[in-house]
N, C-alpha and C positions, 0 to 999 in steps of 0.2 A: 595097482597096475594089472591089467587083464592078461590072460594067458596068450592072447593073440596079439600082444603089443608088438610094435615094430621097433627095430633098432635104428634110431634116426640121428644124423648129424644135422644140426640146425645152424644155418649161417645167417647172421643178421647183426645190426648195430644199434639203430636208434630206438627211442621209446615206442615208436609205432610197432616195432616187432616184438615187444616184450609180452603182451597179452597172449599171443599165439604160442610162444615158448612155454609160458606157464601153464597154458591149457593142455598142450600135448604132453607135457611132462607128467601130468597126473595119470595119464592112461597109457602112454608109450614110454619106451626106454630111450631117452635122449642121451646118447652115449658121449656127446660132446657138442660144444658150440664153437663155431669159427667166427672170430671177430677181428676188428682192427685193434692194434695196440693202443694202450692208454695214451691220451693226449694231454699235453701240458695245459694247465689251467690258465685262464686269461690273466689272472693276478697271482703272483707267487710262483713257486717252483713245484707245487703239488701236481702230480699226474692224476687225471680223472678217467676212470674206465667208462667205456660206452655203456649205455643202459642194459643191453643184452648181456654183457659180461657181468655186470653187477647182479642181475637177476640170476644168472647161472651160478655164480658163487654162492648166493643165498640158498639155491636149490641143491648145491653140492655136485654140480655137473662139471666135468672136466672142460677146460678152456684151451683152445688153440688160438694164439694171436699171430696174425700175419697180415701185412698190407697187400701182399701178392701171393699167388700160389707158386711156391718154390718146391724143389725136391724135398727139402726138410719138412715143409708143410704136408706134402703128400705122405711122407713116412709117418708123421705124427697121426694123421687122420687114418691111415691104413691100420695102425695099431689099435684103433678104437673099435674096429669091426662093425661099422655101420652098414645097414642094408639100403637105406634110403637117405638121399640128401634133400633137405627142405630149406629153401632160402627165402628171405623176406627183407627187402630194403638193404641189401648189401651191395657194395660196389666191386666186389671181387669178380674177376673174370675167370671162369672155370674152364681149365684146359681139358682136352679129351682124356689125357692120362689121369686127371683128377676125377672126372666123371666116371671113369671105368672102375673106380673103387666101390661103387654102389650097385650091387647086383640086382636090386629091385627098382632102380630108377632114380631120377632126380626131378624135383618140381620147384617152381618158383611161384611165389604169391605176388601178384601184380594188382595194384589198386585202380584198375579201370576195366572196362568191358573190351578186352582185346578183340580185334586189332586196333582199337582206338587208343590213342595216347601211349604209344610205346615210348620207352626211354625213361629218363631219370625223374621227371616231374609230373606224373599223371594226376596227382591230387590238385596241384596248382592249375594245371591246364583244364581240368574239368570245370573249374570255376571261371577261368579266363575265357573259355569258349562258351560260357553260359549254358552248359549242358543242363537238361531237365532231368536226366537219369544218369546215374553213375553205377559202378559195380566193382566187383573183385573177381579176378580170374586166377585159377590155379593152372599153370601151364608146364608142359615138359620143357626142360632146359635143353636148348640146342645152341649151335654155334652162333647163329644170327640172333641178335638181341630181341627178346620178347616175341619171337615168331614160332615158338613151339606149339604143338597141339594142345587144345584146351581139355584139361582133365575134369574140371568142374568150375562153376561160376555162379554168381548171384548178382542181382541188380537191385537198386533201391532209388527212390525218387529224391531229387534235390529240391530244397525249398527256395533257393535263390538268395538266402542270407547267410550261407555258410562262409566261414573263413577257412583257410588251410588248416588252422589249428583245430577248429571244431570238426571239420570233415575228417581229419586224421584220427580224431577220437572215435568217430563213427566207424571208420575203416578198421581201426585196431580191434574193436569189439566184434565186428562182423567177420573179419578175416579169421579170428580164432574159432568162431562157430563153424565157418565153412571148412576150415582145415580139419577140425575134429570129425565133421560129417564125412569128409572125403577119406580120411585115414581109417574110419570105421569099416569102410568097404573099399579099401585101397586097391586091391587087385582088380575089382570090377571097374572102378572109375579109371584107373590107369590104362587098362586094356581097351577101354571104350572111348579113349580121347578122340576129339574131333579136330580136324585141321581148321586153321583160321582162314578167313577170307582175306588173303593178303592184298588184294586189289583195293580193299577198303581201309588199309592201314593209314593212321596218322601218327605223327611223331612229336615228341617233346624234347626240350633241351634243358640243360642245367642252368638254373637261374643265377644271376650275379647281382651285386648291389646296384649297379647302374641300370638294371632292368626296372628299378623302382621309380625312375624319373617319370613324373606325370606330364602328359601332353594334353592340355585342356582344349586343343583343337579337335580332339576326338569327341564322340557323343557321350552323354552322361552315363548311359548304361554300361559302356565299355570301361569307363573309369571306375564305376561302382564295382564291377567285376574285378578289376585290377587290384583295387585297394583290399578287397577281401582275399583274393588269391595270394597276395604277397604278405599277408599277416599270419604269423608273427615274424617272418623273414622272407625277403630282405626289407620289407616294408616299403610302401609307396610314399614318395616325398615330392615336395615342390619347394619354392623359396618365398619367404616373406621378409621384405626389407633386407634381402641379401643373406638371410639366415635360413638354414635348412628347416623345413617344417614337415613333419611326418603326419599324414592323414591316416589315423588308426582305425576309425570305424565310420561306416556310412549307415544312413537310416533307410529302413524298408528293405524290400526284396528287389532283385534286379528287374523283375517283371512289373513292379510298381513304378519304375522310373519312366517319366514322360520324356521321350526323346524328340518330341515334335516341335516344341516352342523354340524360337530363335530369339536371342536377346539383342538389344541394342548395345549393351555393354560388351567389351572384349572378352573372349574366352579367358577364364582364370579370375575374373572379377568376383569379389565377395559381395554379393548383392544385399544381404541382410541376415539377421539372426531371427530364426523362427522358433518360437517356443515349442518344444516337443519334437523338433525335427533337426535343429542344429543350424550350422552356417550354410546358407544357400550360395552355391558357387556356379557361375555361368560356364557352360561348356559350349562347344561349337553348335550343338543343338541339345536342348534339355537342361535341367537344373540338377546339380548334385548336392545332396544334403549330408554334411559331415558332422557327426556329433561327438567325436573324440579326436584330439590333436596333440602334437608334442613338438615343441621347439627343440632344436639341437641343444643337448646338455641340460635340458629341463625335464620335469616330470610330465607324463601324459595326463591330460585333464579333459573334462567334458567341455563342450562348446561354450556354454554359458560362462563357466569359470575362465575360459580362455579369453572371451570377449571382455570380461571385467578387468582382466590384467593387461590386455592388449587391445584397447578400443580402436586403435588405428587399423585393425584388420578389416573393419567394415568399410567397404568402398575400395579397399586395396586390390591390386591385381597380383595374383600369385603366378609365378613364372619361373623359368629356368635361371640358373645362376648367371 
């Protein structure tokens, strides 16, 4: 740990946030982490810590657990003597009395090129909107969500075949690098932060399971993007013979999808199986190729195996319940 290390309170919860915590802990003094309390496991009565807490415990960093910022939370954090608040993928709302605890400021890591994709689902929306470039922004924390001045940022190209899972892995690595670079010259970057172009802001919303329902009356490239954006959660789905069918993986990049051809078959019709591409499904315009599928309560499998076990899929029309 260097002599110019900062005293940091780190607020975060998911796996996405872990790499940054571990990176900054090597060079700076992370005096504590703020996380949500342990959650009950899906099966059994065991409570499971969020990934950031598990990492902090391994590193010997004090943990403050709280769903909301209460007076008790404020007192616990005050006792840690942090200079800087750094948050990444936390749903905590920071009150002004809480922010006042940090004499050298507060920053949030946001996985988009702000002011684009403000809100809770920037990674998914960058795929849904078929962006060609994405990025990470370090912003000052202010009252209005994701509207603080930009302290530092980086951009990177999207290939058009990312899922939310793979893009999250990329963001996790790059966010750690960007944060270390920023903290190395913290006072410079923080004092030279630039205002966002608020007139260009776009917004995202929290996704729910029902957002995974596929509408084949849309064009193929839109559904291609949707399936990738919603994997691994909440996953995109349709129905085959009245049973929910998850479409897990599509073939190719979104730019390779031909949206021009219009089929005689109704949207949602499974046209054929194409070796090396998967099931060809008619959309309102264009053809979607799906190469991994999963029937409800069954294992996920490749398209060839699925057809072998469910030959009736060929020629069937996939549609809502």
